[in-house]
N, C-alpha and C positions, 0 to 999 in steps of 0.2 A: 445328590441332596434329596431326591425323591425317596430313596430308601430310608434315610435318616428321618425325614418328616413322617413317613408312614409308620416307622417304628415308634416314633414319639406318640403319635395318635393311638396306635395300638396299645402301648404301655399305659396310657392314661385310662383307657377302657379296662384293661386287665387289672390295674391297681384297684380301681373301684369294684371290679368283680370279686377280687380276692379279699379286700380289706374294708370296703365301704360298709358292709353289714356290721362291722364291729361297733358302730355307733348305735345300732338298733338291736341290742342283745335281748330285749324283751320280746321281739317278734319271733314267731316259731321258726325253727331251724329249716324246715322244708321250704318256707317262703324265701329265706335267705339263699338257699341253694337254687331255687327256681330263678330268682332275680339275678343271681350271680351267673348262671348259665346263659340267661338272655343277654346280659352284658358281654359275656365272653364270646358269644356268637358274633356280635358286632366287631369285637376285637379281631377275630380271625379274618374279617373282610379287609383289614389293614395289614395284618401280620403276613398273610400268605403273599399278597402282591409285593410287599416290601422285600421278602426273601427271593421271590422270583425275579424282580427287577435287579436286586443287588447281587445276585449270584454270579453274574457275568463279570462284575468288577471286583467283588470280594469272595473269598473262600467261605465255605460253610462255617468254619471255625471263627473267622473274622466277623461274620454276620451274627453269630451267637454271642461273641464277646461284645460287640457293639450293642446288641439288644440288652445284655446284662447291665452295661454301664448306663444306658438310657433308663432301664428299670430302676436302678439305684437313685438316679437323679429325680425321676418322677416320684419315686417312693419318698424320698427326703422331703420334697415339697408337699406331697400329700400328707405325710405324717405331721409336719409342722402346721399346715393350714387347716386340714380337715379333721384329723384326729387330735390335734392340739398336744402332740407328744414332742418333747424336746429331743434334739439330736445330741447325744452324749459324745464325749471326746473319743471313747473307745470305738463307737460306731464309725466315726470319721477316720480313725486309724485303720480300721478294717477295710473301709472303702478305698483308702489310699493304697492298700496292698492289691486291691482289685485293679486299680488304675495302673499299678506297676505291671500287673499281668497283661494289661492291654498293650503296653509298650512291647512286651515280649512277643505277643501274638501278631502285632502289626509291623514289627521290624523285619526287614528282609535279611536273613542270616545266611547269605550264600558265600 
């Protein structure tokens, strides 16, 4: 669970780093880049330990898949609450396909 918790915190920071500036399009681009990099540096303080801790239990492919699903969940919440953008049905269908990919990655096929 430590891995999942660290990945969740990491993704919250990274989502703000990548998309938070979209609400402030009038500010200069260089400021958005600088602030995004500062936020991303904090994100790495959670992402790197998450991968180190989780790699004994999960494969690298499983860690990456887990991170992508967490990213989508965090992004959906961020998009709805912060950016005030609706989730369209086709986005959800696309996310469903990613969830199906998770099943393939985490199933033992021996």
